[in-house]
All heavy atoms as a GROMACS GRO file, in nm:
protein
  635
    1MET      N    1  17.464  10.042  14.974
    1MET     CA    2  17.381  10.150  14.926
    1MET      C    3  17.461  10.244  14.837
    1MET      O    4  17.404  10.312  14.753
    1MET     CB    5  17.321  10.226  15.042
    1MET     CG    6  17.206  10.155  15.107
    1MET     SD    7  17.120  10.257  15.226
    1MET     CE    8  17.250  10.290  15.342
    2ALA      N    9  17.589  10.251  14.857
    2ALA     CA   10  17.672  10.339  14.775
    2ALA      C   11  17.665  10.300  14.627
    2ALA      O   12  17.684  10.384  14.540
    2ALA     CB   13  17.815  10.336  14.824
    3ALA      N   14  17.636  10.174  14.600
    3ALA     CA   15  17.630  10.127  14.461
    3ALA      C   16  17.498  10.160  14.392
    3ALA      O   17  17.487  10.144  14.271
    3ALA     CB   18  17.654   9.976  14.458
    4LEU      N   19  17.399  10.207  14.467
    4LEU     CA   20  17.271  10.242  14.405
    4LEU      C   21  17.292  10.357  14.307
    4LEU      O   22  17.349  10.459  14.341
    4LEU     CB   23  17.169  10.283  14.511
    4LEU     CG   24  17.118  10.173  14.604
    4LEU    CD1   25  17.030  10.230  14.712
    4LEU    CD2   26  17.043  10.068  14.525
    5LYS      N   27  17.244  10.338  14.186
    5LYS     CA   28  17.266  10.438  14.081
    5LYS      C   29  17.158  10.545  14.077
    5LYS      O   30  17.175  10.647  14.011
    5LYS     CB   31  17.276  10.367  13.946
    5LYS     CG   32  17.398  10.277  13.938
    5LYS     CD   33  17.406  10.209  13.803
    5LYS     CE   34  17.535  10.136  13.792
    5LYS     NZ   35  17.533   9.998  13.801
    6HIS      N   36  17.047  10.521  14.142
    6HIS     CA   37  16.938  10.618  14.141
    6HIS      C   38  16.870  10.620  14.278
    6HIS      O   39  16.898  10.538  14.362
    6HIS     CB   40  16.838  10.585  14.030
    6HIS     CG   41  16.773  10.450  14.047
    6HIS    ND1   42  16.837  10.333  14.016
    6HIS    CD2   43  16.651  10.415  14.093
    6HIS    CE1   44  16.756  10.231  14.041
    6HIS    NE2   45  16.643  10.279  14.088
    7GLY      N   46  16.784  10.717  14.296
    7GLY     CA   47  16.711  10.728  14.421
    7GLY      C   48  16.725  10.868  14.480
    7GLY      O   49  16.811  10.945  14.439
    8LYS      N   50  16.639  10.896  14.574
    8LYS     CA   51  16.644  11.025  14.643
    8LYS      C   52  16.728  11.007  14.768
    8LYS      O   53  16.694  10.928  14.856
    8LYS     CB   54  16.504  11.072  14.679
    8LYS     CG   55  16.503  11.204  14.750
    8LYS     CD   56  16.364  11.258  14.764
    8LYS     CE   57  16.364  11.389  14.837
    8LYS     NZ   58  16.386  11.503  14.753
    9ARG      N   59  16.838  11.078  14.775
    9ARG     CA   60  16.932  11.066  14.887
    9ARG      C   61  16.908  11.179  14.987
    9ARG      O   62  16.915  11.296  14.951
    9ARG     CB   63  17.075  11.069  14.836
    9ARG     CG   64  17.105  10.950  14.748
    9ARG     CD   65  17.246  10.950  14.695
    9ARG     NE   66  17.266  10.841  14.601
    9ARG     CZ   67  17.295  10.717  14.636
    9ARG    NH1   68  17.312  10.687  14.762
    9ARG    NH2   69  17.310  10.623  14.544
   10LEU      N   70  16.881  11.140  15.109
   10LEU     CA   71  16.864  11.233  15.220
   10LEU      C   72  16.974  11.204  15.322
   10LEU      O   73  17.042  11.102  15.313
   10LEU     CB   74  16.725  11.216  15.282
   10LEU     CG   75  16.608  11.244  15.187
   10LEU    CD1   76  16.476  11.214  15.256
   10LEU    CD2   77  16.610  11.387  15.139
   11PRO      N   78  16.992  11.290  15.422
   11PRO     CA   79  17.100  11.266  15.518
   11PRO      C   80  17.093  11.130  15.590
   11PRO      O   81  17.197  11.070  15.617
   11PRO     CB   82  17.084  11.381  15.619
   11PRO     CG   83  17.020  11.490  15.540
   11PRO     CD   84  16.928  11.420  15.442
   12THR      N   85  16.972  11.080  15.617
   12THR     CA   86  16.962  10.955  15.693
   12THR      C   87  16.902  10.839  15.614
   12THR      O   88  16.886  10.730  15.668
   12THR     CB   89  16.878  10.974  15.820
   12THR    OG1   90  16.747  11.019  15.784
   12THR    CG2   91  16.944  11.074  15.914
   13ALA      N   92  16.865  10.861  15.487
   13ALA     CA   93  16.800  10.754  15.411
   13ALA      C   94  16.814  10.774  15.260
   13ALA      O   95  16.841  10.885  15.214
   13ALA     CB   96  16.651  10.746  15.446
   14VAL      N   97  16.794  10.664  15.189
   14VAL     CA   98  16.787  10.667  15.043
   14VAL      C   99  16.654  10.602  15.005
   14VAL      O  100  16.624  10.491  15.051
   14VAL     CB  101  16.904  10.590  14.977
   14VAL    CG1  102  16.888  10.589  14.826
   14VAL    CG2  103  17.037  10.650  15.017
   15TYR      N  104  16.574  10.671  14.925
   15TYR     CA  105  16.446  10.619  14.877
   15TYR      C  106  16.463  10.580  14.731
   15TYR      O  107  16.514  10.658  14.651
   15TYR     CB  108  16.337  10.727  14.885
   15TYR     CG  109  16.297  10.763  15.024
   15TYR    CD1  110  16.372  10.852  15.100
   15TYR    CD2  111  16.182  10.709  15.082
   15TYR    CE1  112  16.335  10.887  15.228
   15TYR    CE2  113  16.144  10.743  15.210
   15TYR     CZ  114  16.221  10.832  15.283
   15TYR     OH  115  16.183  10.866  15.409
   16VAL      N  116  16.418  10.458  14.696
   16VAL     CA  117  16.434  10.409  14.560
   16VAL      C  118  16.301  10.350  14.512
   16VAL      O  119  16.238  10.270  14.582
   16VAL     CB  120  16.544  10.300  14.554
   16VAL    CG1  121  16.563  10.251  14.412
   16VAL    CG2  122  16.675  10.353  14.609
   17PHE      N  123  16.260  10.390  14.392
   17PHE     CA  124  16.141  10.334  14.329
   17PHE      C  125  16.174  10.193  14.282
   17PHE      O  126  16.280  10.169  14.226
   17PHE     CB  127  16.098  10.422  14.212
   17PHE     CG  128  15.974  10.372  14.141
   17PHE    CD1  129  15.851  10.376  14.205
   17PHE    CD2  130  15.982  10.322  14.013
   17PHE    CE1  131  15.737  10.331  14.141
   17PHE    CE2  132  15.868  10.277  13.948
   17PHE     CZ  133  15.746  10.282  14.012
   18ARG      N  134  16.084  10.102  14.306
   18ARG     CA  135  16.107   9.961  14.273
   18ARG      C  136  16.003   9.911  14.175
   18ARG      O  137  15.883   9.921  14.200
   18ARG     CB  138  16.100   9.877  14.401
   18ARG     CG  139  16.112   9.728  14.379
   18ARG     CD  140  16.111   9.654  14.510
   18ARG     NE  141  15.976   9.631  14.557
   18ARG     CZ  142  15.934   9.517  14.609
   18ARG    NH1  143  16.017   9.417  14.625
   18ARG    NH2  144  15.811   9.504  14.650
   19GLU      N  145  16.050   9.856  14.065
   19GLU     CA  146  15.965   9.788  13.968
   19GLU      C  147  16.008   9.642  13.968
   19GLU      O  148  16.116   9.609  14.018
   19GLU     CB  149  15.982   9.850  13.830
   19GLU     CG  150  15.931   9.992  13.824
   19GLU     CD  151  15.943  10.052  13.686
   19GLU    OE1  152  16.054  10.090  13.649
   19GLU    OE2  153  15.839  10.059  13.618
   20PRO      N  154  15.927   9.551  13.912
   20PRO     CA  155  15.964   9.409  13.916
   20PRO      C  156  16.102   9.378  13.858
   20PRO      O  157  16.170   9.287  13.903
   20PRO     CB  158  15.854   9.342  13.834
   20PRO     CG  159  15.736   9.432  13.850
   20PRO     CD  160  15.793   9.571  13.857
   21ASP      N  161  16.147   9.456  13.760
   21ASP     CA  162  16.276   9.428  13.697
   21ASP      C  163  16.390   9.518  13.747
   21ASP      O  164  16.498   9.518  13.690
   21ASP     CB  165  16.265   9.438  13.545
   21ASP     CG  166  16.225   9.578  13.500
   21ASP    OD1  167  16.180   9.658  13.582
   21ASP    OD2  168  16.238   9.607  13.380
   22THR      N  169  16.367   9.593  13.855
   22THR     CA  170  16.471   9.680  13.908
   22THR      C  171  16.587   9.597  13.961
   22THR      O  172  16.568   9.501  14.034
   22THR     CB  173  16.416   9.769  14.022
   22THR    OG1  174  16.308   9.847  13.972
   22THR    CG2  175  16.523   9.862  14.075
   23ASP      N  176  16.707   9.636  13.924
   23ASP     CA  177  16.828   9.566  13.968
   23ASP      C  178  16.902   9.653  14.069
   23ASP      O  179  16.955   9.758  14.034
   23ASP     CB  180  16.917   9.534  13.849
   23ASP     CG  181  17.040   9.453  13.888
   23ASP    OD1  182  17.048   9.408  14.004
   23ASP    OD2  183  17.127   9.435  13.802
   24PHE      N  184  16.904   9.608  14.194
   24PHE     CA  185  16.974   9.680  14.300
   24PHE      C  186  17.115   9.624  14.322
   24PHE      O  187  17.183   9.664  14.415
   24PHE     CB  188  16.896   9.668  14.432
   24PHE     CG  189  16.764   9.740  14.429
   24PHE    CD1  190  16.646   9.669  14.415
   24PHE    CD2  191  16.757   9.877  14.441
   24PHE    CE1  192  16.524   9.735  14.412
   24PHE    CE2  193  16.636   9.944  14.439
   24PHE     CZ  194  16.519   9.873  14.424
   25GLY      N  195  17.154   9.529  14.242
   25GLY     CA  196  17.280   9.458  14.265
   25GLY      C  197  17.250   9.326  14.336
   25GLY      O  198  17.148   9.311  14.403
   26ARG      N  199  17.338   9.231  14.318
   26ARG     CA  200  17.314   9.095  14.367
   26ARG      C  201  17.278   9.090  14.515
   26ARG      O  202  17.178   9.029  14.553
   26ARG     CB  203  17.437   9.007  14.340
   26ARG     CG  204  17.415   8.861  14.373
   26ARG     CD  205  17.537   8.776  14.341
   26ARG     NE  206  17.658   8.819  14.408
   26ARG     CZ  207  17.689   8.785  14.535
   26ARG    NH1  208  17.610   8.707  14.605
   26ARG    NH2  209  17.800   8.828  14.590
   27GLU      N  210  17.356   9.153  14.601
   27GLU     CA  211  17.332   9.142  14.745
   27GLU      C  212  17.202   9.207  14.788
   27GLU      O  213  17.125   9.149  14.865
   27GLU     CB  214  17.450   9.200  14.822
   27GLU     CG  215  17.577   9.118  14.806
   27GLU     CD  216  17.697   9.183  14.872
   27GLU    OE1  217  17.692   9.303  14.905
   27GLU    OE2  218  17.797   9.112  14.890
   28LEU      N  219  17.174   9.329  14.739
   28LEU     CA  220  17.049   9.394  14.776
   28LEU      C  221  16.929   9.322  14.714
   28LEU      O  222  16.824   9.312  14.778
   28LEU     CB  223  17.050   9.541  14.734
   28LEU     CG  224  17.125   9.636  14.826
   28LEU    CD1  225  17.120   9.778  14.773
   28LEU    CD2  226  17.074   9.631  14.968
   29ASN      N  227  16.943   9.272  14.592
   29ASN     CA  228  16.833   9.194  14.532
   29ASN      C  229  16.797   9.075  14.619
   29ASN      O  230  16.679   9.047  14.644
   29ASN     CB  231  16.872   9.144  14.392
   29ASN     CG  232  16.870   9.252  14.287
   29ASN    OD1  233  16.808   9.357  14.306
   29ASN    ND2  234  16.937   9.226  14.177
   30GLN      N  235  16.899   9.003  14.667
   30GLN     CA  236  16.875   8.886  14.752
   30GLN      C  237  16.810   8.928  14.885
   30GLN      O  238  16.714   8.866  14.929
   30GLN     CB  239  17.005   8.812  14.779
   30GLN     CG  240  17.058   8.739  14.659
   30GLN     CD  241  17.195   8.677  14.683
   30GLN    OE1  242  17.264   8.709  14.780
   30GLN    NE2  243  17.235   8.587  14.595
   31LEU      N  244  16.862   9.033  14.947
   31LEU     CA  245  16.806   9.079  15.074
   31LEU      C  246  16.660   9.120  15.058
   31LEU      O  247  16.574   9.079  15.136
   31LEU     CB  248  16.888   9.197  15.129
   31LEU     CG  249  16.830   9.266  15.252
   31LEU    CD1  250  16.829   9.172  15.372
   31LEU    CD2  251  16.906   9.393  15.283
   32LEU      N  252  16.631   9.198  14.955
   32LEU     CA  253  16.494   9.244  14.934
   32LEU      C  254  16.400   9.129  14.902
   32LEU      O  255  16.286   9.127  14.948
   32LEU     CB  256  16.490   9.349  14.823
   32LEU     CG  257  16.563   9.480  14.855
   32LEU    CD1  258  16.566   9.571  14.734
   32LEU    CD2  259  16.501   9.549  14.975
   33ALA      N  260  16.447   9.032  14.826
   33ALA     CA  261  16.364   8.915  14.794
   33ALA      C  262  16.331   8.836  14.920
   33ALA      O  263  16.217   8.794  14.941
   33ALA     CB  264  16.434   8.826  14.692
   34VAL      N  265  16.429   8.816  15.007
   34VAL     CA  266  16.407   8.743  15.132
   34VAL      C  267  16.308   8.819  15.220
   34VAL      O  268  16.211   8.761  15.272
   34VAL     CB  269  16.540   8.718  15.207
   34VAL    CG1  270  16.515   8.672  15.350
   34VAL    CG2  271  16.625   8.618  15.132
   35LEU      N  272  16.329   8.949  15.237
   35LEU     CA  273  16.239   9.029  15.322
   35LEU      C  274  16.097   9.031  15.265
   35LEU      O  275  16.000   9.017  15.340
   35LEU     CB  276  16.292   9.171  15.336
   35LEU     CG  277  16.421   9.186  15.416
   35LEU    CD1  278  16.473   9.330  15.407
   35LEU    CD2  279  16.400   9.146  15.561
   36ALA      N  280  16.085   9.050  15.135
   36ALA     CA  281  15.952   9.054  15.073
   36ALA      C  282  15.879   8.921  15.090
   36ALA      O  283  15.760   8.917  15.119
   36ALA     CB  284  15.963   9.091  14.926
   37THR      N  285  15.952   8.811  15.076
   37THR     CA  286  15.891   8.679  15.093
   37THR      C  287  15.851   8.654  15.238
   37THR      O  288  15.740   8.610  15.266
   37THR     CB  289  15.989   8.569  15.046
   37THR    OG1  290  16.016   8.590  14.908
   37THR    CG2  291  15.929   8.430  15.065
   38GLN      N  292  15.940   8.685  15.331
   38GLN     CA  293  15.912   8.663  15.474
   38GLN      C  294  15.791   8.741  15.522
   38GLN      O  295  15.717   8.696  15.608
   38GLN     CB  296  16.032   8.703  15.559
   38GLN     CG  297  16.146   8.606  15.555
   38GLN     CD  298  16.264   8.654  15.640
   38GLN    OE1  299  16.273   8.770  15.679
   38GLN    NE2  300  16.356   8.564  15.666
   39HIS      N  301  15.771   8.860  15.466
   39HIS     CA  302  15.663   8.947  15.514
   39HIS      C  303  15.546   8.957  15.416
   39HIS      O  304  15.458   9.041  15.434
   39HIS     CB  305  15.719   9.086  15.545
   39HIS     CG  306  15.822   9.085  15.652
   39HIS    ND1  307  15.791   9.076  15.786
   39HIS    CD2  308  15.957   9.086  15.645
   39HIS    CE1  309  15.902   9.074  15.858
   39HIS    NE2  310  16.004   9.079  15.775
   40ALA      N  311  15.546   8.870  15.314
   40ALA     CA  312  15.439   8.864  15.214
   40ALA      C  313  15.412   9.001  15.152
   40ALA      O  314  15.297   9.046  15.144
   40ALA     CB  315  15.312   8.805  15.275
   41LEU      N  316  15.518   9.066  15.107
   41LEU     CA  317  15.507   9.198  15.046
   41LEU      C  318  15.514   9.183  14.895
   41LEU      O  319  15.610   9.131  14.841
   41LEU     CB  320  15.621   9.289  15.095
   41LEU     CG  321  15.629   9.305  15.246
   41LEU    CD1  322  15.754   9.382  15.284
   41LEU    CD2  323  15.506   9.374  15.299
   42ASP      N  324  15.410   9.231  14.828
   42ASP     CA  325  15.406   9.216  14.683
   42ASP      C  326  15.452   9.344  14.614
   42ASP      O  327  15.505   9.436  14.678
   42ASP     CB  328  15.268   9.173  14.636
   42ASP     CG  329  15.160   9.272  14.675
   42ASP    OD1  330  15.192   9.390  14.703
   42ASP    OD2  331  15.042   9.233  14.677
   43GLU      N  332  15.429   9.352  14.483
   43GLU     CA  333  15.477   9.466  14.405
   43GLU      C  334  15.405   9.596  14.436
   43GLU      O  335  15.447   9.702  14.390
   43GLU     CB  336  15.469   9.435  14.255
   43GLU     CG  337  15.331   9.412  14.201
   43GLU     CD  338  15.280   9.270  14.221
   43GLU    OE1  339  15.359   9.181  14.258
   43GLU    OE2  340  15.161   9.247  14.201
   44LYS      N  341  15.296   9.592  14.516
   44LYS     CA  342  15.231   9.717  14.558
   44LYS      C  343  15.328   9.802  14.641
   44LYS      O  344  15.315   9.923  14.643
   44LYS     CB  345  15.106   9.688  14.640
   44LYS     CG  346  14.991   9.633  14.558
   44LYS     CD  347  14.868   9.616  14.641
   44LYS     CE  348  14.888   9.496  14.731
   44LYS     NZ  349  14.771   9.446  14.797
   45PHE      N  350  15.422   9.738  14.709
   45PHE     CA  351  15.522   9.810  14.787
   45PHE      C  352  15.632   9.851  14.690
   45PHE      O  353  15.731   9.783  14.672
   45PHE     CB  354  15.574   9.722  14.901
   45PHE     CG  355  15.471   9.700  15.007
   45PHE    CD1  356  15.381   9.596  14.996
   45PHE    CD2  357  15.460   9.786  15.114
   45PHE    CE1  358  15.284   9.576  15.093
   45PHE    CE2  359  15.363   9.768  15.211
   45PHE     CZ  360  15.274   9.662  15.200
   46ASN      N  361  15.613   9.967  14.628
   46ASN     CA  362  15.694  10.008  14.514
   46ASN      C  363  15.805  10.108  14.546
   46ASN      O  364  15.876  10.152  14.455
   46ASN     CB  365  15.604  10.062  14.404
   46ASN     CG  366  15.518  10.178  14.450
   46ASN    OD1  367  15.514  10.211  14.567
   46ASN    ND2  368  15.448  10.239  14.357
   47VAL      N  369  15.822  10.145  14.671
   47VAL     CA  370  15.932  10.232  14.711
   47VAL      C  371  16.003  10.166  14.829
   47VAL      O  372  15.939  10.119  14.923
   47VAL     CB  373  15.882  10.374  14.750
   47VAL    CG1  374  15.997  10.460  14.804
   47VAL    CG2  375  15.817  10.443  14.630
   48ILE      N  376  16.134  10.162  14.820
   48ILE     CA  377  16.215  10.105  14.927
   48ILE      C  378  16.292  10.218  14.994
   48ILE      O  379  16.352  10.301  14.927
   48ILE     CB  380  16.316  10.001  14.873
   48ILE    CG1  381  16.246   9.894  14.790
   48ILE    CG2  382  16.395   9.938  14.988
   48ILE    CD1  383  16.152   9.807  14.865
   49LYS      N  384  16.288  10.220  15.126
   49LYS     CA  385  16.363  10.319  15.204
   49LYS      C  386  16.476  10.245  15.276
   49LYS      O  387  16.451  10.157  15.358
   49LYS     CB  388  16.273  10.387  15.306
   49LYS     CG  389  16.345  10.484  15.396
   49LYS     CD  390  16.248  10.541  15.499
   49LYS     CE  391  16.318  10.628  15.599
   49LYS     NZ  392  16.224  10.674  15.704
   50PHE      N  393  16.598  10.280  15.240
   50PHE     CA  394  16.716  10.226  15.306
   50PHE      C  395  16.767  10.329  15.405
   50PHE      O  396  16.803  10.440  15.366
   50PHE     CB  397  16.827  10.196  15.204
   50PHE     CG  398  16.793  10.094  15.101
   50PHE    CD1  399  16.751  10.133  14.974
   50PHE    CD2  400  16.805   9.960  15.129
   50PHE    CE1  401  16.721  10.038  14.877
   50PHE    CE2  402  16.775   9.864  15.033
   50PHE     CZ  403  16.734   9.904  14.907
   51ARG      N  404  16.768  10.296  15.534
   51ARG     CA  405  16.823  10.387  15.634
   51ARG      C  406  16.974  10.387  15.627
   51ARG      O  407  17.036  10.283  15.607
   51ARG     CB  408  16.778  10.348  15.774
   51ARG     CG  409  16.630  10.366  15.803
   51ARG     CD  410  16.589  10.511  15.806
   51ARG     NE  411  16.659  10.587  15.906
   51ARG     CZ  412  16.602  10.642  16.013
   51ARG    NH1  413  16.474  10.631  16.032
   51ARG    NH2  414  16.676  10.710  16.098
   52LYS      N  415  17.035  10.501  15.646
   52LYS     CA  416  17.180  10.513  15.645
   52LYS      C  417  17.238  10.517  15.786
   52LYS      O  418  17.355  10.487  15.806
   52LYS     CB  419  17.222  10.640  15.571
   52LYS     CG  420  17.186  10.635  15.423
   52LYS     CD  421  17.185  10.770  15.359
   52LYS     CE  422  17.321  10.822  15.324
   52LYS     NZ  423  17.316  10.950  15.250
   53ASP      N  424  17.154  10.553  15.883
   53ASP     CA  425  17.202  10.569  16.021
   53ASP      C  426  17.173  10.448  16.110
   53ASP      O  427  17.212  10.445  16.226
   53ASP     CB  428  17.144  10.695  16.083
   53ASP     CG  429  16.991  10.695  16.082
   53ASP    OD1  430  16.931  10.613  16.010
   53ASP    OD2  431  16.934  10.779  16.153
   54GLU      N  432  17.103  10.349  16.055
   54GLU     CA  433  17.075  10.225  16.127
   54GLU      C  434  17.044  10.116  16.025
   54GLU      O  435  17.013  10.145  15.910
   54GLU     CB  436  16.962  10.241  16.227
   54GLU     CG  437  16.828  10.274  16.165
   54GLU     CD  438  16.717  10.289  16.267
   54GLU    OE1  439  16.691  10.194  16.343
   54GLU    OE2  440  16.656  10.397  16.271
   55LEU      N  441  17.052   9.992  16.067
   55LEU     CA  442  17.023   9.880  15.977
   55LEU      C  443  16.872   9.861  15.970
   55LEU      O  444  16.813   9.792  16.054
   55LEU     CB  445  17.092   9.753  16.026
   55LEU     CG  446  17.079   9.631  15.936
   55LEU    CD1  447  17.134   9.659  15.798
   55LEU    CD2  448  17.152   9.513  15.998
   56LYS      N  449  16.809   9.926  15.872
   56LYS     CA  450  16.664   9.921  15.861
   56LYS      C  451  16.624   9.944  15.715
   56LYS      O  452  16.678  10.032  15.649
   56LYS     CB  453  16.601  10.028  15.950
   56LYS     CG  454  16.451  10.023  15.956
   56LYS     CD  455  16.401  10.123  16.059
   56LYS     CE  456  16.253  10.116  16.074
   56LYS     NZ  457  16.204  10.215  16.172
   57VAL      N  458  16.530   9.862  15.667
   57VAL     CA  459  16.476   9.875  15.533
   57VAL      C  460  16.324   9.882  15.548
   57VAL      O  461  16.264   9.801  15.618
   57VAL     CB  462  16.513   9.753  15.445
   57VAL    CG1  463  16.449   9.763  15.308
   57VAL    CG2  464  16.663   9.739  15.433
   58SER      N  465  16.263   9.979  15.482
   58SER     CA  466  16.117   9.992  15.485
   58SER      C  467  16.063   9.975  15.344
   58SER      O  468  16.119  10.025  15.247
   58SER     CB  469  16.077  10.131  15.536
   58SER     OG  470  16.122  10.152  15.668
   59PHE      N  471  15.952   9.902  15.334
   59PHE     CA  472  15.882   9.885  15.207
   59PHE      C  473  15.760   9.977  15.214
   59PHE      O  474  15.678   9.965  15.305
   59PHE     CB  475  15.836   9.740  15.192
   59PHE     CG  476  15.947   9.644  15.162
   59PHE    CD1  477  16.035   9.604  15.261
   59PHE    CD2  478  15.964   9.593  15.033
   59PHE    CE1  479  16.137   9.514  15.234
   59PHE    CE2  480  16.066   9.503  15.005
   59PHE     CZ  481  16.153   9.464  15.106
   60LEU      N  482  15.747  10.066  15.117
   60LEU     CA  483  15.640  10.166  15.116
   60LEU      C  484  15.551  10.145  14.995
   60LEU      O  485  15.598  10.110  14.887
   60LEU     CB  486  15.700  10.306  15.114
   60LEU     CG  487  15.807  10.334  15.219
   60LEU    CD1  488  15.873  10.469  15.192
   60LEU    CD2  489  15.750  10.330  15.358
   61CYS      N  490  15.422  10.169  15.013
   61CYS     CA  491  15.324  10.152  14.905
   61CYS      C  492  15.273  10.289  14.862
   61CYS      O  493  15.205  10.357  14.939
   61CYS     CB  494  15.209  10.065  14.955
   61CYS     SG  495  15.074  10.048  14.837
   62TYR      N  496  15.309  10.329  14.742
   62TYR     CA  497  15.263  10.454  14.682
   62TYR      C  498  15.188  10.420  14.553
   62TYR      O  499  15.247  10.415  14.446
   62TYR     CB  500  15.381  10.545  14.650
   62TYR     CG  501  15.442  10.614  14.768
   62TYR    CD1  502  15.544  10.554  14.842
   62TYR    CD2  503  15.400  10.740  14.806
   62TYR    CE1  504  15.602  10.618  14.950
   62TYR    CE2  505  15.457  10.806  14.914
   62TYR     CZ  506  15.558  10.744  14.986
   62TYR     OH  507  15.615  10.807  15.093
   63PRO      N  508  15.055  10.397  14.560
   63PRO     CA  509  14.979  10.356  14.442
   63PRO      C  510  14.988  10.454  14.326
   63PRO      O  511  14.987  10.414  14.210
   63PRO     CB  512  14.836  10.345  14.492
   63PRO     CG  513  14.846  10.333  14.640
   63PRO     CD  514  14.972  10.404  14.679
   64ASP      N  515  14.997  10.583  14.352
   64ASP     CA  516  14.998  10.684  14.246
   64ASP      C  517  15.135  10.749  14.229
   64ASP      O  518  15.146  10.863  14.185
   64ASP     CB  519  14.893  10.792  14.276
   64ASP     CG  520  14.753  10.735  14.282
   64ASP    OD1  521  14.722  10.649  14.197
   64ASP    OD2  522  14.675  10.774  14.371
   65PHE      N  523  15.240  10.676  14.260
   65PHE     CA  524  15.375  10.731  14.259
   65PHE      C  525  15.413  10.794  14.124
   65PHE      O  526  15.471  10.901  14.120
   65PHE     CB  527  15.476  10.623  14.295
   65PHE     CG  528  15.617  10.674  14.310
   65PHE    CD1  529  15.657  10.729  14.431
   65PHE    CD2  530  15.708  10.667  14.207
   65PHE    CE1  531  15.786  10.778  14.447
   65PHE    CE2  532  15.837  10.715  14.221
   65PHE     CZ  533  15.877  10.770  14.342
   66LEU      N  534  15.380  10.729  14.016
   66LEU     CA  535  15.418  10.780  13.884
   66LEU      C  536  15.321  10.883  13.828
   66LEU      O  537  15.353  10.952  13.731
   66LEU     CB  538  15.434  10.664  13.785
   66LEU     CG  539  15.544  10.564  13.818
   66LEU    CD1  540  15.544  10.449  13.720
   66LEU    CD2  541  15.680  10.633  13.822
   67ASP      N  542  15.203  10.896  13.887
   67ASP     CA  543  15.101  10.986  13.834
   67ASP      C  544  15.078  11.111  13.916
   67ASP      O  545  15.023  11.209  13.867
   67ASP     CB  546  14.967  10.911  13.822
   67ASP     CG  547  14.978  10.790  13.732
   67ASP    OD1  548  15.047  10.799  13.628
   67ASP    OD2  549  14.921  10.686  13.766
   68ASP      N  550  15.118  11.111  14.041
   68ASP     CA  551  15.091  11.221  14.134
   68ASP      C  552  15.222  11.289  14.172
   68ASP      O  553  15.318  11.221  14.211
   68ASP     CB  554  15.021  11.165  14.259
   68ASP     CG  555  14.962  11.273  14.347
   68ASP    OD1  556  15.003  11.389  14.337
   68ASP    OD2  557  14.874  11.239  14.428
   69ALA      N  558  15.227  11.421  14.162
   69ALA     CA  559  15.350  11.494  14.195
   69ALA      C  560  15.390  11.477  14.341
   69ALA      O  561  15.508  11.473  14.375
   69ALA     CB  562  15.333  11.642  14.163
   70ILE      N  563  15.292  11.467  14.429
   70ILE     CA  564  15.317  11.445  14.572
   70ILE      C  565  15.226  11.331  14.617
   70ILE      O  566  15.122  11.353  14.679
   70ILE     CB  567  15.291  11.572  14.655
   70ILE    CG1  568  15.373  11.689  14.600
   70ILE    CG2  569  15.325  11.548  14.801
   70ILE    CD1  570  15.344  11.822  14.662
   71PRO      N  571  15.265  11.208  14.587
   71PRO     CA  572  15.176  11.095  14.618
   71PRO      C  573  15.173  11.062  14.767
   71PRO      O  574  15.275  11.069  14.834
   71PRO     CB  575  15.239  10.979  14.540
   71PRO     CG  576  15.384  11.014  14.535
   71PRO     CD  577  15.389  11.164  14.525
   72PRO      N  578  15.055  11.028  14.818
   72PRO     CA  579  15.047  10.987  14.959
   72PRO      C  580  15.091  10.840  14.973
   72PRO      O  581  15.070  10.760  14.883
   72PRO     CB  582  14.898  11.002  14.991
   72PRO     CG  583  14.830  10.984  14.860
   72PRO     CD  584  14.924  11.038  14.756
   73CYS      N  585  15.150  10.812  15.085
   73CYS     CA  586  15.190  10.674  15.116
   73CYS      C  587  15.066  10.600  15.165
   73CYS      O  588  15.003  10.641  15.262
   73CYS     CB  589  15.299  10.671  15.222
   73CYS     SG  590  15.360  10.506  15.259
   74ALA      N  591  15.030  10.490  15.100
   74ALA     CA  592  14.910  10.414  15.138
   74ALA      C  593  14.938  10.312  15.247
   74ALA      O  594  14.854  10.287  15.332
   74ALA     CB  595  14.853  10.344  15.015
   75ARG      N  596  15.057  10.250  15.244
   75ARG     CA  597  15.093  10.149  15.343
   75ARG      C  598  15.243  10.152  15.363
   75ARG      O  599  15.317  10.191  15.276
   75ARG     CB  600  15.050  10.009  15.296
   75ARG     CG  601  14.900   9.994  15.290
   75ARG     CD  602  14.856   9.860  15.240
   75ARG     NE  603  14.908   9.753  15.322
   75ARG     CZ  604  14.913   9.626  15.284
   75ARG    NH1  605  14.871   9.592  15.164
   75ARG    NH2  606  14.960   9.533  15.363
   76ARG      N  607  15.284  10.103  15.480
   76ARG     CA  608  15.426  10.100  15.514
   76ARG      C  609  15.453   9.972  15.591
   76ARG      O  610  15.375   9.930  15.674
   76ARG     CB  611  15.459  10.221  15.599
   76ARG     CG  612  15.597  10.223  15.653
   76ARG     CD  613  15.615  10.342  15.746
   76ARG     NE  614  15.751  10.344  15.794
   76ARG     CZ  615  15.828  10.448  15.791
   76ARG    NH1  616  15.782  10.563  15.744
   76ARG    NH2  617  15.950  10.441  15.835
   77HIS      N  618  15.567   9.910  15.562
   77HIS     CA  619  15.609   9.794  15.637
   77HIS      C  620  15.758   9.807  15.669
   77HIS      O  621  15.839   9.812  15.579
   77HIS     CB  622  15.583   9.664  15.560
   77HIS     CG  623  15.609   9.542  15.642
   77HIS    ND1  624  15.516   9.492  15.728
   77HIS    CD2  625  15.717   9.464  15.654
   77HIS    CE1  626  15.567   9.387  15.790
   77HIS    NE2  627  15.689   9.369  15.745
   78ASP      N  628  15.789   9.817  15.798
   78ASP     CA  629  15.928   9.828  15.842
   78ASP      C  630  15.980   9.694  15.887
   78ASP      O  631  15.912   9.616  15.942
   78ASP     CB  632  15.941   9.926  15.959
   78ASP     CG  633  15.910  10.068  15.917
   78ASP    OD1  634  15.951  10.108  15.808
   78ASP    OD2  635  15.843  10.138  15.995
   0.00000   0.00000   0.00000
């Protein structure tokens, strides 16, 4: 996670907006691809939450992320 160049950093997590061409680095790209495939998560899950205090990745769905100043989370998959 230290290699992530963007995202919102909080004490226990890093939130990163994900587009189809987002490059998280080779290892994170592979991990996210495996998790998305295993759990049938498509591009609607456009925000990734990486926990810093435990080994946990959450895929979050924010349909209006780019258009709404405070977008509501529509779906979550941990």
